[in-house]
Structures are given as structure tokens and as C-alpha cells.
N, C-alpha and C positions, 0 to 999 in steps of 0.2 A: 507405413501407416502413421498418420498424424492424429493428434488429439482432436476430438470433436468439440472445438471451442473456436472463438473468433480467430481468424477469418474463415477457417474450414467449415464451420457450422453455417455461416452465411452462404458460402458457395453451394453447399449441399441443399440448403433450404431453397435457394433460388432455382437450382436445377429441378428439384422435386415438385415445388409448388408454384413457381412463377414461369414455367415453360422456357427456361433458359437452357435449352439443349446444348448449346455450344460449350457450356461448362463441363459437360461429360467428356469432351475431347481433352480438356486440360487435366481432369481427374484421371482419365485413362493414361495419359502421358506420364503423369506423376507416379501412378502405380507401376507402370512399366519401368520407369527409371529406378524406382525402389527395388523392383525385382531383379534388375540387372546388377545392382549393387550388392544383392545378397550372394551372388556368385554360386548359387546352387543350380543343379540341373533344371532346365525348364520342363514344364508339364507337356504331355502329349496333346492336350487340348484344354481349352478354356470354355467355361459356360457361365451362366449368370443365374442369380436368384430370380425365379419367374414371377410374373404378375398374372392374376386371374384375367381371362379374356374380357369380362365385364368392366373391370377397372382399367384395363388397357384401352378399351374402346372409349371410356370416359376421358382418360388422360391423353391418349394418342401416342404415347411412347412409354417404354419401360426404362427408367433411368439407369438401372443396373445393367441392362442390356447395352445401352449406349456406352457406358464406361467400359464394360468388358470388350465390346467390339473394338474400341479404340486401343485398349491395352493389348489385345491379341494382335492387332495390326502392327503396332509399334514393335512387338517382339517377334513378328512373323510366325505366329502360332495359329493352329487350327482353332476356329471359334465355332461352337455349336450352340446357337441361341435357343434351341428347342430340346436340349438334353433333359432339362427339368421342366415339368409342366405343373402349373397351379390348377388343381381340379376343383377346388372349393373356395368360395370367398371367405375371408376371415376378418375379424375386427382389427382395427388399427393396433399395432403392437406398441406404439409410443408410450402408452400409459401403463403397460403391463410389466410385471416382474418376470423373472426367468421361468418360474413354474407355470405361471399363467400363459406365457408366450408358447411354451412347449405344448400345453393343452390346446391353445388356440390354433396352433399349426398342425396338430395331429391329423393325419390322413388327408392333408390339403395339398401335398406336393407328391408327385411321382416321377420316376425316371421314364423317359420316353420308351414305350413298348418296343421290344425287339432289339434294344441297344445292348451291344456286347462291350463291356468295359474291362474284360479280363486282363489284369495286370497293368492297366492304363494309369498314368499319372494325370490327375485332373485338377484344375484350378477352378474354384467357384468365386465369382466376383459379386460384390454388393457395395453400396455406398458407405454404410456405417455399420460397425459391429457394436452392439449394445451389450447384451448378455451372452451372445454366442449361440442362443437357442436355434435360430434359423440355420446357421452354419453347422451346428451339431446334427440337426435333422437331415439336411441334405448330404452331409458327409456320410452319415450312416446309410442313407439310401444308395448312394453311389458305391460304397464299399459292399453293400449287400448285392449289388449288381456286378461285382467283380473288380472294381477299381482297386489297384494296388496301393495307391497313395492319393490322398486328397489334400490340397492346400486351400486355404481360405485367404482371399485377397479383398481387403476393404480399404477404402480411401482413408477413413477415419475410425477412431475407437473412442467411445464415450469413457469418461472417468466414472469411478464408482459412485460419485455424488450425482451423476446425471441420470441415473435410473433407479428403479425400486430394487 
């Protein structure tokens, strides 16, 4: 994981807001390389932070899904892009602090119905970790569904000065 500052912040911004999907391949490759260097056992499967269907329709792609797909491919891991489902639209998290983010996300994400994760080691991928609220929420959902271990993989991490 790198710091969310230049040049990583520029890459993420261009991927998310300027339709530069090719950047997701680079970020996925870098995440995979970092994970190999960790020398820890690989997860059983990789998933991504979901996007609500309305937002996905407007944007035409989920940047987290693109990064996760590339990362999983690089590591020859199973990728399940629909393991987590965004069921409600939420306001943008960018201006919210941790408490507000948790409140904003409450009941907005679910694990795909009928999924059995008993004892599985799952990695959840997103572009940037700010407060950790999203990752905390989805990790809790996955563990409640039986996952034995949940890892969070983000390309970049904000510094404390970058968020409320």
C-alpha cells in the first residue's frame, strides 16, 4: 500500500473520474506484487468493494472491480465480483469522517445471498483506504457469513491529515 499523495493520488483520480480504466491494470499489478512480497498465504478468493447499480450504470465501470480483477489474475486467484452487493445508494464518502461514513454505509452492502464462506480466507479490494469504515463494514459482513479470515487490499492509504 502506498500513501495517497502525488503521484498515486493522480493515478486514482484519473481512474475514478477521467475514465482511464487502463490505470486499474497497473494498480492491480502493483497490489499483486506487494502481496507476493508479504510472503503470507494467499486468500481463497478475492472480491471488491461494490458499487450501486445506478452509479455503475452512470459510470460504466467499478474501479475497485477492475483493480481486483487484475490483481486476482496476476496471482492466479479466484475472483468473485458479485460477492458483495451494494443495495442502497449512499452519499459520497470523500467529505465524511469515520463516524459519518459508518452511518452512511449502514445497511447499504450485503453478501450475495446463499454464499457459503465457512472458513474461507477472503481478500477485499478497493482503490483507497481513508478511515477504514468501508473495509470494517464489509469484513464484518463476510465474517458473519462464515469467513475465517478477511484481508483488505487497497492501493493507497490516506494520511491522517487527508480526512476528517
